[in-house]
C-alpha positions as CSV (number, residue, x, y, z in Angstrom):
1,M,0.0,0.1,0.0
2,V,1.3,3.5,-1.0
3,S,1.4,5.8,2.0
4,K,-0.2,9.2,1.5
5,C,2.1,12.2,1.8
6,S,1.3,15.3,3.9
7,P,0.7,18.8,2.4
8,I,3.9,20.8,2.4
9,K,2.9,24.4,4.1
10,N,6.6,26.1,4.4
11,I,7.4,27.4,1.1
12,L,10.0,29.8,-0.1
13,F,9.0,31.0,-3.4
14,L,11.9,33.4,-5.0
15,K,9.6,35.5,-7.3
16,T,11.7,36.3,-10.5
17,H,10.3,39.6,-12.8
18,K,8.3,38.8,-15.7
19,T,8.1,35.1,-15.8
20,G,4.7,34.3,-14.8
21,S,5.5,34.6,-11.1
22,S,2.8,36.8,-9.9
23,T,0.4,34.0,-11.2
24,I,2.1,31.7,-8.7
25,S,2.1,34.1,-5.9
26,N,-1.6,34.5,-6.2
27,I,-2.0,30.6,-5.8
28,F,0.2,30.8,-2.6
29,F,-1.9,33.9,-1.3
30,R,-5.0,31.7,-1.7
31,Y,-3.8,28.8,-0.4
32,G,-2.1,30.4,2.7
33,D,-5.1,32.6,3.3
34,S,-7.5,29.6,3.1
35,W,-5.5,27.7,5.8
36,N,-4.6,30.6,8.0
37,L,-1.0,30.3,7.3
38,S,1.6,33.4,7.7
39,F,3.4,35.3,5.2
40,I,6.8,37.0,4.9
41,L,5.6,40.5,4.1
42,G,7.2,44.0,3.4
43,D,6.1,47.5,3.3
44,D,5.0,47.2,-0.4
45,T,5.2,44.5,-3.1
46,M,9.0,44.1,-2.4
47,V,10.8,42.7,0.5
48,G,14.2,44.7,0.7
49,W,14.5,44.4,-3.3
50,P,16.8,45.3,-5.2
51,R,19.2,44.4,-2.1
52,R,19.5,41.0,-1.3
53,F,17.1,39.6,1.5
54,L,17.7,40.6,4.9
55,L,16.0,39.8,8.0
56,S,15.6,43.7,8.8
57,D,13.5,44.1,5.6
58,V,10.6,41.9,7.2
59,L,7.7,43.3,9.0
60,T,7.8,42.5,12.8
61,R,6.2,39.4,13.5
62,N,6.1,36.6,16.3
63,G,8.8,34.1,16.7
64,N,7.3,31.2,14.8
65,Q,8.5,30.1,11.6
66,P,6.5,31.6,8.7
67,N,4.8,29.5,6.1
68,F,5.4,31.5,2.7
69,L,7.9,34.1,1.1
70,C,6.3,34.8,-2.2
71,S,7.0,38.6,-2.6
72,H,9.7,40.2,-4.9
73,T,13.2,39.9,-3.1
74,R,16.5,39.0,-4.0
75,Y,18.0,35.5,-3.3
76,N,20.2,35.5,-0.2
77,E,21.2,32.1,1.3
78,K,21.8,32.5,4.9
79,P,18.9,34.6,6.1
80,M,16.5,32.6,3.8
81,N,17.9,29.2,5.2
82,Y,17.6,30.8,8.6
83,L,13.6,31.5,8.2
84,F,13.0,28.5,6.0
85,P,15.1,25.6,7.1
86,K,15.8,23.3,4.4
87,N,14.8,20.2,6.5
88,T,11.4,21.6,6.9
89,S,10.7,23.9,3.6
90,I,10.5,23.6,-0.1
91,Y,12.4,26.3,-2.3
92,L,10.8,27.0,-5.7
93,T,11.3,29.6,-8.4
94,I,10.4,30.1,-12.0
95,L,12.4,31.0,-15.3
96,R,11.4,32.3,-18.7
97,D,13.1,32.1,-22.1
98,P,15.5,35.0,-21.8
99,V,14.3,36.6,-25.0
100,S,10.9,37.1,-24.2
101,Q,11.6,37.7,-20.6
102,F,14.1,40.4,-21.2
103,E,11.8,42.2,-23.8
104,S,9.1,42.0,-21.3
105,V,11.2,43.7,-18.3
106,F,12.7,46.3,-20.7
107,N,9.3,47.7,-21.8
108,Y,7.3,46.9,-18.7
109,V,9.7,48.9,-16.4
110,G,10.6,51.7,-19.0
111,F,14.1,51.3,-19.6
112,G,13.8,53.4,-22.8
113,E,12.9,56.3,-20.5
114,V,15.4,55.4,-18.0
115,F,18.3,55.3,-20.4
116,G,16.8,58.4,-22.6
117,L,16.1,56.3,-25.7
118,G,12.4,57.3,-25.7
119,N,9.4,55.4,-25.0
120,D,8.4,53.5,-28.3
121,P,8.5,49.9,-27.4
122,T,10.6,48.9,-30.4
123,K,12.7,51.7,-31.4
124,S,13.9,52.3,-27.6
125,F,14.6,48.5,-27.4
126,T,16.7,48.5,-30.7
127,A,18.8,51.7,-29.5
128,F,19.6,50.0,-26.3
129,L,20.8,46.6,-27.7
130,R,23.2,48.5,-30.2
131,K,25.7,48.4,-27.6
132,G,24.1,47.9,-24.2
133,I,25.0,49.9,-21.1
134,E,28.1,50.4,-19.2
135,F,28.8,48.9,-15.8
136,K,28.3,52.1,-14.1
137,D,24.8,52.7,-15.5
138,I,23.4,49.5,-13.9
139,T,22.4,51.2,-10.8
140,K,21.1,54.4,-12.6
141,A,17.8,53.8,-11.3
142,R,16.1,51.1,-8.9
143,S,14.9,49.1,-11.5
144,S,17.9,49.4,-13.9
145,V,19.7,46.4,-12.0
146,L,17.4,44.4,-14.2
147,A,18.9,45.7,-17.4
148,R,21.1,42.8,-17.9
149,N,20.6,39.2,-16.8
150,P,17.7,40.0,-14.8
151,M,16.9,36.4,-13.5
152,M,20.4,36.0,-12.6
153,F,20.0,39.6,-10.6
154,D,16.8,38.2,-8.7
155,L,18.5,35.0,-8.0
156,G,21.3,36.8,-6.2
157,L,24.3,36.6,-8.6
158,D,26.5,39.8,-8.2
159,Y,26.4,41.6,-11.6
160,K,30.3,42.1,-11.6
161,F,30.4,38.5,-12.4
162,Y,28.2,38.6,-15.5
163,Q,31.0,38.0,-18.1
164,N,32.9,35.7,-16.0
165,A,31.7,32.2,-17.2
166,T,33.3,30.4,-14.3
167,A,31.5,32.4,-11.6
168,V,28.3,32.2,-13.6
169,K,28.5,28.2,-13.8
170,K,29.5,27.7,-10.3
171,Y,26.3,30.1,-9.3
172,I,24.1,27.7,-11.3
173,A,25.4,24.8,-9.7
174,F,24.8,26.4,-6.2
175,L,21.1,27.3,-7.4
176,E,20.6,23.5,-8.2
177,K,21.3,22.6,-4.7
178,E,19.4,25.5,-3.1
179,F,16.0,25.0,-5.0
180,D,13.7,21.8,-5.1
181,L,12.1,22.8,-8.2
182,V,12.9,25.5,-10.9
183,M,9.7,25.9,-13.0
184,I,9.7,27.1,-16.6
185,M,7.1,29.7,-17.9
186,E,6.6,28.1,-21.5
187,Y,5.6,25.0,-19.9
188,F,3.4,26.6,-17.1
189,E,0.8,23.9,-16.8
190,E,3.5,21.0,-16.5
191,S,5.2,23.3,-13.9
192,M,2.1,23.5,-11.8
193,V,1.6,19.7,-12.0
194,L,5.1,19.3,-11.0
195,M,4.7,21.6,-8.2
196,K,1.5,20.0,-7.1
197,R,3.2,16.7,-6.8
198,L,6.0,18.0,-5.1
199,L,4.1,19.9,-2.4
200,C,1.4,16.9,-2.2
201,W,-1.7,19.5,-2.7
202,E,-4.8,19.1,-4.5
203,F,-5.8,20.2,-8.1
204,D,-8.0,22.6,-6.7
205,D,-5.1,24.2,-4.8
206,I,-3.2,25.2,-8.3
207,L,-6.1,26.5,-10.5
208,H,-5.4,29.9,-11.6
209,I,-5.7,32.4,-14.2
210,K,-2.8,34.5,-15.7
211,S,-1.8,37.6,-13.9
212,N,-0.2,40.8,-15.1
213,E,-0.5,40.1,-18.7
214,R,0.9,43.3,-20.7
215,L,-1.4,45.2,-23.0
216,D,0.0,44.4,-27.0
217,K,0.9,47.9,-27.6
218,E,3.6,47.6,-24.9
219,R,5.4,44.9,-26.8
220,A,8.3,45.5,-29.1
221,E,8.7,44.0,-32.6
222,L,11.7,41.5,-32.3
223,S,13.8,40.9,-35.7
224,D,16.1,37.8,-35.8
225,N,19.0,40.1,-34.8
226,L,17.4,41.7,-32.1
227,K,16.6,38.2,-30.4
228,E,20.2,37.0,-31.2
229,N,21.4,40.2,-29.4
230,I,19.2,39.6,-26.4
231,K,20.7,36.2,-26.0
232,R,24.4,37.8,-26.3
233,W,23.6,40.7,-23.9
234,N,22.0,38.3,-21.4
235,K,24.5,35.3,-21.8
236,A,24.3,34.4,-17.8
237,D,20.7,34.2,-18.1
238,M,21.0,32.0,-21.2
239,L,23.1,29.6,-19.4
240,L,20.7,29.6,-16.4
241,Y,17.8,29.0,-18.4
242,Q,19.2,26.2,-20.6
243,H,20.4,24.5,-17.5
244,F,17.3,24.3,-15.8
245,N,15.1,23.7,-18.9
246,K,17.2,20.2,-18.9
247,T,16.6,19.6,-15.1
248,F,13.0,20.4,-15.7
249,W,12.4,17.7,-18.2
250,H,14.4,15.3,-16.3
251,K,12.1,15.6,-13.3
252,I,9.1,15.3,-15.5
253,K,10.7,11.9,-17.0
254,M,11.2,10.7,-13.5
255,E,7.6,11.2,-12.4
256,G,6.7,8.7,-15.1
257,K,3.1,8.1,-16.6
258,G,1.2,9.5,-13.7
259,F,2.4,12.8,-14.4
260,Y,0.8,13.0,-17.6
261,D,-2.5,11.8,-16.2
262,D,-2.5,14.4,-13.8
263,L,-1.6,16.8,-16.4
264,A,-4.6,15.8,-18.4
265,T,-6.8,16.0,-15.3
266,F,-5.6,19.5,-14.6
267,R,-6.1,20.7,-17.8
268,Q,-9.8,19.4,-17.8
269,M,-10.5,21.2,-14.4
270,K,-8.8,24.4,-15.5
271,E,-11.0,24.7,-18.8
272,E,-14.2,23.9,-16.6
273,M,-13.3,26.5,-14.1
274,T,-12.6,29.2,-16.7
275,R,-15.9,28.5,-18.2
276,T,-17.7,28.8,-14.8
277,C,-15.8,31.8,-13.4
278,F,-15.2,34.2,-16.4
279,N,-16.6,35.7,-19.2
280,G,-14.4,37.8,-21.7
281,T,-11.4,39.7,-21.0
282,T,-11.0,43.3,-19.4
283,V,-8.1,45.7,-18.8
284,K,-7.2,46.5,-15.0
285,Q,-4.9,49.0,-13.4
286,V,-2.4,47.3,-11.3
287,Y,-0.1,50.3,-10.2
288,A,0.0,54.1,-11.2
289,G,-0.3,54.4,-15.1
290,K,0.2,50.6,-15.4
291,Y,-2.5,48.6,-16.8
292,V,-2.8,44.8,-17.7
293,K,-5.3,42.2,-19.3
294,T,-7.2,39.8,-16.9
295,L,-10.3,37.9,-17.4
296,S,-14.0,39.3,-16.5
297,L,-15.5,37.9,-13.5
298,N,-18.8,36.0,-14.4
299,Q,-21.5,37.9,-12.2
300,N,-24.1,35.3,-12.2
301,L,-22.6,32.8,-9.8
302,P,-23.5,31.5,-6.4
303,A,-22.0,33.4,-3.5
304,E,-19.3,30.8,-2.5
305,T,-18.4,30.3,-6.1
306,K,-18.1,33.9,-6.7
307,V,-15.7,34.4,-3.9
308,K,-13.3,31.5,-5.1
309,C,-13.4,33.0,-8.5
310,E,-12.9,36.7,-7.5
311,R,-9.7,35.7,-5.5
312,M,-7.8,34.5,-8.7
313,T,-8.2,38.1,-10.1
314,R,-7.0,40.0,-7.3
315,V,-4.2,42.1,-8.0
316,E,-1.0,41.6,-6.0
317,N,-1.3,45.0,-4.1
318,T,-4.6,44.3,-3.1
319,Y,-3.9,41.0,-1.8
320,L,-1.0,42.0,0.4
321,A,-2.7,44.9,1.9
322,Y,-5.4,42.4,2.9
323,L,-2.5,39.9,4.3
324,R,-0.7,42.6,6.2
325,K,-4.2,43.6,7.8
326,K,-5.1,39.9,8.4
327,Q,-1.8,39.2,10.2
328,S,-1.7,42.4,12.0
329,F,-3.0,40.8,15.2
330,K,-0.3,38.1,15.2
331,L,2.8,40.6,14.7
332,A,4.7,40.9,18.1
333,G,8.2,41.3,18.8
334,V,11.1,42.0,16.3
335,I,13.1,39.6,14.0
336,H,16.7,40.9,14.7
337,A,18.8,41.7,11.6
338,V,21.2,38.8,12.0
339,L,23.1,36.8,9.3
340,N,22.6,40.1,7.3
341,D,24.4,40.5,3.9
342,K,26.2,43.7,3.7
343,T,27.0,43.8,0.0
344,D,26.9,47.3,-1.3
345,I,24.7,47.6,-4.6
346,S,26.7,50.6,-5.8
347,N,29.7,48.4,-5.9
348,K,32.1,50.0,-8.6
349,V,33.9,46.9,-9.6
350,S,33.3,46.4,-13.5
351,W,32.2,43.1,-15.2
352,D,34.8,44.0,-17.9
353,V,37.4,42.4,-15.4
354,A,36.2,39.0,-17.1
355,Q,35.6,38.8,-21.0
356,D,34.3,35.5,-21.5
357,L,30.6,36.3,-21.8
358,R,31.1,39.8,-23.2
359,Y,28.7,41.6,-25.3
360,D,29.5,41.5,-29.1
361,P,26.2,42.7,-30.9
362,L,25.0,42.0,-34.4
363,P,23.9,45.1,-36.3
364,V,20.1,46.5,-36.0
């Protein structure tokens, strides 16, 4: 007789930018809310970002182990292992093809304006990739740390190593030991089923709709040379993605036929949920001046079903505000800022000390 596993409720989800991570965070928000579990929360949608995660970034709370970290933060091994011990927690993250991910980051956060290239999605992107930026400009604005290898940045690699092939490969090996599952956005449903099986959750727990989908007018048109230059500019992210794309499919192979049975079941349940809950699409404001596409809630629903469906459509700001209010009565004492990372984000060391992964663009 096969023993039944117990649901995992201590999860560190390292939320990377423009990889479908907001959709996954919404899954965790709903699960934790339903089970009255606790979240690591910051003052806004970020927890210390773009600094590496520090215990001092966390809102004051009681001394119990938190259940979830799923806000934007930057990976930092010691304080994260302290709050989420590896023997009692699951570590997750998600990656996306660097070509589509970098274009999405560039135009979503407005790098064209940050670097004085205008706000036309295609023209500013093309101008940027003619030569990239100098090392000193990586900290020009809070968001500009994402202007090269944004996934590696979120996962904690210091940008001075971006052109050092040895350092990049060693860091990828380190991440493989730290994370129990690295999901892939291009195979989102497969990722959800792998996550469900790892966490011993139910299919209902992973039902979702896409969050923070950009408007079409904000997307750049990518020529073949532009796509190639994205890969050349973000070589560390390319190595990262290629490595974990292989480990992803190896994990699926090891799951056996039962994985594909689960995948078929999940797809059917998701289609039924979408038909029941939603009716067409709409545009919703998520931040000041920032709008995204989402599904329109079907208003002709029984009260309980309507609440369940509505929670899938909540934007991150709204859910975080709700969770801060819900958890406020629990907060007592202060987490002391021990094991803090002292890295200075304005580090003046250039990535040009190594040339292995230097940028050599094609003409555009």
